[in-house]
C-alpha positions as CSV (number, residue, x, y, z in Angstrom):
1,M,95.5,101.0,45.5
2,G,92.7,99.8,47.7
3,V,89.1,99.4,46.8
4,A,86.9,102.5,47.2
5,G,85.7,102.9,50.7
6,D,88.3,100.5,52.1
7,S,90.8,101.7,54.7
8,P,94.3,102.6,53.6
9,P,96.9,99.7,54.2
10,R,98.7,101.8,56.8
11,L,95.5,102.4,58.8
12,R,94.6,98.7,58.7
13,R,98.1,97.8,60.0
14,A,97.7,100.3,62.8
15,R,94.3,98.9,63.8
16,R,95.8,95.4,63.9
17,R,98.7,96.6,66.0
18,R,96.4,98.1,68.6
19,A,94.3,94.9,68.8
20,W,96.8,93.4,71.4
21,T,99.9,94.8,73.1
22,P,102.5,92.2,74.3
23,S,104.8,92.8,77.3
24,T,107.6,95.4,76.9
25,D,110.5,93.0,76.4
26,V,108.6,90.9,73.8
27,R,107.3,94.0,72.0
28,A,110.8,95.4,71.8
29,W,112.2,92.1,70.4
30,C,109.4,91.5,68.0
31,H,109.5,94.9,66.4
32,G,112.4,97.4,66.5
33,S,115.0,95.4,68.3
34,V,115.1,92.5,65.8
35,R,116.8,94.6,63.2
36,G,119.4,95.8,65.7
37,G,120.5,92.3,66.4
38,A,119.1,92.1,70.0
39,A,119.2,88.7,71.7
40,R,116.0,86.8,71.9
41,P,114.1,86.8,75.2
42,E,115.0,84.1,77.8
43,G,113.0,80.9,77.2
44,A,112.3,81.5,73.5
45,R,112.6,78.4,71.4
46,R,112.8,77.8,67.6
47,L,109.6,76.6,66.0
48,T,109.5,73.4,64.0
49,R,108.9,73.6,60.2
50,E,105.3,72.5,60.8
51,E,104.8,75.2,63.4
52,R,106.2,78.0,61.2
53,R,103.8,80.5,59.6
54,P,103.6,80.8,55.9
55,S,105.2,84.2,56.0
56,G,108.5,82.7,57.2
57,A,111.0,83.9,59.7
58,A,111.7,87.2,58.0
59,S,108.2,88.5,58.5
60,L,107.8,91.6,60.6
61,R,104.0,91.8,60.5
62,P,102.4,93.5,63.5
63,L,101.3,91.1,66.2
64,G,97.6,90.6,66.6
65,P,95.2,88.2,68.3
66,A,96.0,85.5,65.7
67,S,99.6,85.6,67.0
68,L,98.6,84.0,70.3
69,T,98.4,80.2,70.6
70,Q,97.1,78.3,73.6
71,S,97.1,74.6,74.2
72,K,95.4,72.7,77.0
73,G,97.4,72.9,80.2
74,V,100.1,75.2,78.7
75,L,100.6,78.9,79.2
76,P,99.9,81.1,76.2
77,T,102.8,81.7,73.8
78,I,103.7,84.5,71.4
79,Q,104.9,83.5,68.0
80,R,107.1,85.7,65.9
81,G,108.6,84.2,62.7
82,A,110.5,81.0,63.6
83,W,110.5,81.6,67.4
84,T,107.9,81.0,70.1
85,I,108.2,82.9,73.4
86,P,106.5,81.5,76.5
87,R,104.1,84.0,77.9
88,T,104.3,84.0,81.7
89,A,102.8,87.4,82.4
90,D,100.0,89.6,81.0
91,H,100.6,92.9,79.3
92,E,100.7,94.7,82.6
93,G,103.4,92.4,84.0
94,V,101.2,90.6,86.5
95,P,102.2,86.9,86.7
96,M,99.7,84.5,85.1
97,G,97.4,83.0,87.7
98,H,98.0,85.9,90.2
99,R,95.7,88.6,88.7
100,H,94.8,91.3,91.2
101,T,92.3,94.1,91.0
102,A,93.9,97.5,91.5
103,P,91.6,99.9,93.3
104,R,91.2,102.7,90.7
105,V,89.9,106.2,91.6
106,G,86.1,106.2,91.6
107,R,85.7,102.5,92.3
108,R,83.2,101.7,95.1
109,L,84.4,99.3,97.8
110,V,82.5,97.6,100.6
111,L,83.7,98.5,104.0
112,A,81.1,96.4,105.9
113,P,78.3,94.1,104.6
114,G,74.9,95.4,105.5
115,D,73.4,92.1,106.8
116,G,70.0,92.8,105.3
117,A,70.6,96.6,105.0
118,P,72.6,98.3,102.2
119,D,76.3,97.7,102.4
120,A,78.5,100.4,103.8
121,E,80.5,101.6,100.7
122,A,83.2,104.1,100.1
123,V,84.7,105.5,96.9
124,V,88.4,105.4,96.1
125,T,90.0,108.8,95.9
126,K,93.5,110.1,95.0
127,R,94.9,110.5,98.4
128,G,94.2,109.6,102.0
129,P,94.8,111.3,105.4
130,V,98.1,113.3,105.7
131,H,99.0,112.1,109.2
132,R,101.5,109.4,109.9
133,P,100.4,106.2,111.6
134,R,101.0,105.7,115.3
135,Y,101.4,102.3,116.8
136,L,100.5,102.3,120.5
137,L,101.7,99.1,122.1
138,D,100.0,99.8,125.4
139,G,96.4,99.2,124.2
140,G,97.4,97.6,120.9
141,L,96.2,100.4,118.6
142,V,97.2,101.7,115.2
143,T,95.8,105.2,114.6
144,V,96.0,107.7,111.7
145,S,94.6,110.9,113.0
146,A,95.3,114.4,114.5
147,F,94.2,113.3,118.0
148,R,96.5,114.0,120.9
149,G,94.5,111.9,123.4
150,A,91.3,110.0,124.1
151,A,89.5,113.3,124.9
152,E,90.3,114.8,121.5
153,R,89.3,111.5,119.9
154,D,85.9,111.7,121.6
155,R,85.4,115.3,120.4
156,G,86.4,114.2,116.9
157,Y,83.2,112.2,116.6
158,A,81.3,115.4,116.1
159,G,81.2,116.4,112.5
160,T,82.1,112.9,111.2
161,H,80.4,109.7,110.4
162,G,81.4,106.1,109.9
163,S,82.3,103.2,112.2
164,Q,82.9,103.7,116.0
165,D,84.1,101.7,119.0
166,W,80.7,102.2,120.6
167,L,80.2,101.2,124.3
168,W,83.3,99.0,124.3
169,S,82.3,97.1,121.2
170,G,85.9,96.8,120.2
171,D,85.1,97.8,116.6
172,D,87.7,99.4,114.3
173,E,87.0,103.0,113.4
174,L,87.0,104.7,110.0
175,R,85.6,108.2,110.3
176,F,84.6,110.4,107.4
177,L,84.0,114.2,107.3
178,D,80.3,115.1,107.1
179,G,81.0,117.9,104.6
180,T,83.3,116.3,102.0
181,G,83.0,112.7,102.9
182,E,86.8,112.3,102.9
183,L,88.5,109.9,105.3
184,A,89.4,111.9,108.4
185,S,90.8,109.3,110.9
186,V,91.5,105.6,111.3
187,L,91.8,103.6,114.5
188,L,92.6,99.8,114.3
189,H,92.9,97.2,117.0
190,V,95.9,94.9,116.8
191,P,94.8,91.3,117.4
192,D,96.9,88.9,119.5
193,Q,95.8,85.7,117.9
194,P,98.1,84.0,115.4
195,P,96.6,82.5,112.2
196,A,96.1,78.8,111.9
197,D,97.7,78.9,108.4
198,P,100.3,81.7,108.1
199,A,100.3,81.3,104.3
200,T,96.9,82.9,104.1
201,H,98.4,86.1,105.5
202,A,101.7,85.8,103.6
203,R,99.9,85.8,100.2
204,W,99.0,89.5,100.7
205,L,102.6,90.4,100.4
206,E,102.4,89.4,96.7
207,V,99.7,92.0,96.0
208,P,101.0,95.3,94.7
209,S,100.1,98.3,96.9
210,V,98.3,101.3,95.3
211,R,98.2,104.8,96.9
212,G,94.9,106.4,97.4
213,G,92.2,107.4,99.9
214,L,88.5,106.8,100.6
215,A,85.4,109.0,100.7
216,M,82.0,108.2,102.0
217,P,79.7,111.1,100.9
218,E,76.6,109.5,102.4
219,R,76.3,110.3,106.1
220,R,76.0,106.9,107.6
221,D,77.2,105.0,110.7
222,F,78.0,101.3,110.5
223,A,79.7,98.5,112.5
224,L,83.2,97.5,111.5
225,P,84.4,94.4,113.5
226,R,88.0,94.3,114.3
227,T,90.5,91.8,112.8
228,V,91.0,88.5,114.6
229,T,94.4,87.2,113.5
230,R,97.8,88.8,113.2
231,W,100.9,87.6,111.4
232,S,104.4,88.8,110.7
233,G,107.0,86.8,108.9
234,D,110.5,88.2,108.7
235,P,111.8,90.3,111.6
236,D,111.5,93.5,109.5
237,G,108.4,92.3,107.7
238,P,104.9,93.9,107.9
239,L,102.0,93.2,110.3
240,V,99.2,91.5,108.4
241,C,95.8,91.5,110.3
242,L,92.7,89.8,108.9
243,R,89.1,89.3,110.0
244,E,89.0,85.8,108.5
245,E,91.4,83.4,106.8
246,P,90.5,83.2,103.1
247,G,91.1,80.2,101.0
248,P,93.9,79.8,98.5
249,G,94.1,81.9,95.4
250,G,95.3,85.4,94.6
251,A,92.5,86.7,92.4
252,G,90.3,89.6,93.6
253,R,92.9,90.9,96.1
254,A,93.7,94.6,96.4
255,R,95.9,96.8,98.7
256,L,95.0,100.5,99.1
257,R,97.7,102.5,100.8
258,I,95.8,105.2,102.7
259,A,98.8,106.5,104.8
260,E,102.5,105.9,105.1
261,G,103.0,102.2,105.4
262,L,99.3,101.4,106.1
263,D,97.3,99.4,103.6
264,L,93.7,98.5,103.7
265,L,93.2,95.0,102.3
266,F,90.2,94.2,100.0
267,R,89.1,90.8,98.7
268,D,86.6,90.8,95.9
269,G,85.9,94.5,96.7
270,T,85.2,94.0,100.4
271,L,87.4,95.1,103.3
272,T,89.0,92.1,105.0
273,G,91.9,93.5,107.0
274,W,94.9,95.8,107.0
275,L,98.7,95.7,106.7
276,L,101.3,97.9,108.4
277,A,104.8,97.9,106.8
278,H,107.8,98.3,109.1
279,P,105.6,98.7,112.3
280,E,108.7,99.5,114.4
281,R,109.0,102.8,112.6
282,F,105.7,104.0,114.1
283,L,106.1,102.9,117.7
284,T,105.1,105.4,120.3
285,D,104.2,105.2,124.0
286,S,101.7,108.1,123.9
287,W,99.2,109.7,121.5
288,D,101.9,112.1,120.3
289,A,103.2,111.6,116.8
290,P,106.3,109.3,116.6
291,T,109.4,111.4,116.9
292,A,112.5,110.9,114.8
293,P,115.0,108.3,116.2
294,A,118.5,109.3,117.2
295,P,121.1,109.1,114.4
296,R,122.3,105.6,113.7
297,A,119.9,104.1,116.3
298,P,119.3,100.4,115.5
299,A,115.8,99.6,114.5
300,P,113.9,97.6,117.2
301,A,112.3,95.3,114.6
302,A,113.6,92.1,116.2
303,L,112.7,93.3,119.7
304,L,109.2,94.2,118.6
305,R,108.7,90.7,117.1
306,A,110.0,89.1,120.3
307,Y,107.6,91.2,122.4
308,L,104.6,90.5,120.2
309,A,105.3,86.8,120.3
310,L,105.5,86.8,124.1
311,V,102.2,88.8,124.7
312,S,100.2,86.8,122.1
313,A,98.3,83.6,122.4
314,P,99.3,81.0,123.4
315,A,102.6,82.3,124.9
316,F,100.7,84.9,127.0
317,G,99.2,82.1,129.0
318,L,102.7,81.2,130.2
319,L,103.2,84.7,131.4
320,E,100.0,84.6,133.3
321,D,101.1,81.4,134.9
322,A,104.5,83.0,135.8
323,D,106.4,80.5,133.7
324,P,110.1,81.2,134.5
325,A,111.3,81.0,130.9
326,A,108.6,83.3,129.5
327,V,109.1,85.8,132.3
328,A,112.9,85.8,131.7
329,A,112.4,86.3,128.0
330,L,110.1,89.3,128.5
331,R,112.6,90.8,131.0
332,A,115.3,90.4,128.4
333,V,113.3,92.3,125.9
334,A,112.8,95.1,128.5
335,R,116.5,95.2,129.2
336,A,117.4,95.4,125.5
337,A,114.9,98.1,124.9
338,E,116.3,100.0,127.9
339,A,119.7,100.1,126.3
340,G,118.2,101.6,123.1
341,S,116.1,104.0,125.1
342,E,119.2,105.4,126.8
343,A,120.7,106.0,123.4
344,G,117.8,108.4,122.8
345,D,115.6,106.2,120.5
346,P,111.9,106.8,121.3
347,R,110.9,103.6,119.7
348,H,113.0,101.6,122.2
349,R,111.4,103.7,125.0
350,A,108.0,102.6,123.8
351,L,109.0,99.0,123.8
352,R,110.5,99.3,127.3
353,E,107.4,100.9,128.7
354,A,105.1,98.3,127.2
355,A,107.2,95.3,128.4
356,R,107.4,96.8,131.9
357,A,103.6,97.4,131.9
358,V,103.0,93.7,131.1
359,L,105.5,92.5,133.8
360,E,103.8,94.7,136.4
361,R,100.3,93.8,135.4
362,V,100.6,90.1,134.9
363,V,103.7,88.9,136.7
364,E,104.8,91.2,139.5
C-alpha cells in the first residue's frame, strides 16, 4: 500500500516507461523478447561486475533516463541487466551525428532572405502541385506546371505572386495562387557549372525526403536567384543543384518533395537548392508533359549524363573550339539517342534533338 496521496506503483512505472523510448530493436529485446529467448542485439557486450547494477541481470525494470550512460568521446549506451548495447542511432532511427530537421506541416521556411526587408517565407502544407516535372534540355529548365508554352506561362503570372524571371534576370520561379496561397507552379534553371567539391552535393543524398507542399498566403513578390552548381554521381543518380557549397556537417538539412522526384533543399530553414531524382524520366523536347516510353525501352540515364558532361563547363569550351574529340563524343551521343528514338522512346528523342541543336549552334 502506498502513502496517501502517492501515485499507485503501476502508474509510477508507466510514467518512468514514458520518460524515454529506446529504438525498436533495443526496446523489443529489453522488454518482451528477453523472456522468449531472443538473441541480444548485434554489438551488445557483457558488463563487468563493477558495471552491473545492484538489481542484477534478472531485473526487468522499465528503462528510464538513468539507464543511459555517456562517457567522453564514446557514443551513449543502453544498459539492461548484465549487458550494454552501443547506441548508434536516436529513437527515430537517425544515425548519431547526422540529425536532420524534417519539414513538418505548418513550419515556416525561408525561400529568400530579405536583405534588409522581411524574409520571403512559406508554410509547409500536406501536398504540392499535382503536375509531373518536365525537364526541357533545350533551355535547361525543370518545370512543374500546367503551362503548354511560354505564352501560357506569361498569362499564368496573373492571379499569382512569388518569384519571377523578370526582364531576363534568370531567377528561378515559385508562383503561389493569390486566393489560397498554395504553390501553383515551379520553374527552375539547370546550371552548367560543376561543384568544386562534389561531396558537398553528395551529402544531400543522406537526408530523408518528406512529401509536402508550400503555401504563401501573403501576397508578395521576391527575387529567387538560380542555383549555380550542378552535380550527379551515379549514371542513374539524381541531379543536385545548389546556390552555394555549404561546409561539412549534416545538421539542419531538410528535403521537401513537392512533386514526383523533385525535392526542394533547405539548410537551417532556408532554401538552398533542389534535387531531381531520375531526371531521365522527365525528359521532353517541348512544353508538353512527358509521354510514357515504349515498352522495354532502355532508360537513357547514361546518355543524359554523357550529354550533360559535354555541354557543361569546362568541356563546353572544347566544343566551342571545335575540338575533334569533344565533337565526336557529342555526335556519338546523338547517334545513340537516334537509335532509341526510332524505337519510339520520347526521352531519347529529346536527347537527340538537344544534341543536334548544340552541334548546329556551336560546331556546324
